[in-house]
Residue, then its C-alpha position, 0 to 999 in steps of 0.5 A: m214543878k213549883e207546886v211539886l217542889g214547893i219552892g221558887y217562883l215562876s218567870r216568863r221570858n220574852d221568848g215564851i219560855s217559863e223558868l222556875r227561879v230558886n234563890g238561896f244556897s240552901s233552897v238551890k241545894r234542896v231542889l238539886l238533891l230532889l232532882q239529882p236522881f233524874v238528871r241525865f246530862k248535867k250530872v257533873q254540874t249537879v254534883a259540883l253545884i251541890e258541893a258549892c251550895t253546901l260550903l256556901e250555906k255554911t260559910p259566907l265568901r268573906k269568911m272562908t279560908e283561902k283553901e275554901l275559896y280555892y275550892i269554890v274557884e275549882l267548882v266554878y270552873i267545873l261548872k264552866k267547863e261542863n257547859y256546852a257553850s260558855r260565853s264567860t271569858l273570866r279566867k281562873e287567875e282573874l277570879c282568884k284575884r277578885l277573891g283576894l287570892t294569889p295564884 
């Protein structure tokens, strides 16, 4: 995949699984757009992450408007909701507080 996509680096985990790691919003978005036609089970997450990357590659979090920050929070919770087993216990209110938003 690394050779085909021309991006990222390979990492081998302790459990024998290899991962292709991609850093940066623009790079992640580019890979997702290339893979989107082939995604079967994570379509909702793919769309949400592409939207988040689009916004984040244009504007850093610290420079976003309140409306943009709330939209990022909504996208995070779309991703979280669509995971089969999310271990995260971070509530939406806490995330808003961390971003300086008042619920």
